[in-house]
C-alpha positions, 0 to 999 in steps of 0.5 A, a space after each residue: 664216767 671219766 676217771 681223774 686222769 681223763 678229767 685233767 687231760 680234757 682241761 689241759 687240752 682246752 684252747 685257753 689252757 695257757 691261762 691255767 696255773 693250778 689244777 686242784 683235785 679231790 677224790 672222795 672215797 667210801 670210808 669203813 666207819 661212819 661219822 658216828 662210829 658205826 661200821 660201814 659196808 658200802 653206800 649209795 649216792 643220789 645226785 640232783 643233776 640240775 643243782 650240780 649243773 647250776 652250782 658248776 656254772 655259777 662257780 665257773 664265773 668266779 675270778 680266775 677259774 677256767 674249768 670245773 669238772 665233777 664226776 659222781 658215782 651213782 645208781 649202784 652200791 659202792 663198797 668201802 674204798 670205792 671212789 664216790 666223787 672226783 672234783 677238778 678245779 682249774 684256774 690261774 692262781 691258788 688264791 682263786 682256785 682253793 676257795 672255789 674247790 672248797 665251795 664246790 665240795 661243800 655245796 656238792 655234799 650239802 645240796 647236790 648229793 644224798 648218801 645212804 650208808 649201808 651198815 655192816 
């Protein structure tokens, strides 16, 4: 698994990096309290890799997008404060990059991952 800094470096070292005017990032963390107010001690994540690949390839075709990188921690119990996901979207201008980050983030949460919370 790549850490955020490594993900950004890979993007910045692309041959077409001169076209990049913006890199947006998102880091999702395990919260201590669930959306319904219950105390959480951790969670596990399952990832549909085929869905993720399809999503990223589709969104890379969006105007102005140079690269999209997603790393999701799966296969182990994550504790409160652990990183769940790292998402990096690189592109030309904010009008192109921000909506793609929002779409990818929403789609990953809705269609690509399934979280199971462990309650304290």
